[in-house]
N, C-alpha and C positions, 0 to 999 in steps of 0.2 A: 219756318226754319226747322231744321232737324232737331230732334229731341233725343240725342244720344245719352243724356242723363237718365232716361227711363229704361234703357236697354241693359240687361244683365250680360256682362261679357262672359264668354265661354260657358253659356248656359242656355236652356230653352227659354224663349220669350213668347208671350201671348199677345197677339194683335187682334183687336176687334174693330171692324169697320161697319158702321151703321149708316145707311142712307134712308132717310125718311122725310117726307114733306119738304123737299127742296133743300135739306141740310145733310151734309156728310160729316161724320165724326170718326176720328181714329183714337182708340185707347190702346196704350202699350202697357202691358202688365197691370191692367186695371186703372191706370191714370190717363185722363184725357190729354192727348198730345196736341190736338187741334180740332177745330170745328169750322166748317166753311159752308156758306150758302152756295148751292149749285144750281138752283132753279127748279121748277116743277116739271120740266120736260122729260124726266126719266120715268119711264114706265115700260112694262113688258120685258121681253128678252133682251139680253145685251151681252157684253163681254166683261170678263174679269182678267185683269193683268196683274202679275206679281213681278216686282223688280227689286233687285239688290245690286247696287253698283260696286264693282271692283272687289267683291268678296264672295266666296262660295257660301251657299246657305242650303239648309235642308228644311223640308216641311214635314212634320210628323203627322199632323191631322189638319183637315180643312173641312169646315162646315159652311154650307150656304143655306140660310133659312129665310123663307119669305116672311115678311112682317105683315101682321093683320092690317 
């Protein structure tokens, strides 16, 4: 379910997505919004998609960091 309670309206928000050992976790402004098992089949190169429905959005900074 959507976690609009974690989003600061009319302000910058921080989203951290971590994928490790078959689990994906999303934190919004430092609070975990969800955690899901995705399987261990993710490795190597892939695609990153960013989606925001029905509202314009801006990205100020984007970091992609390989985990050890």
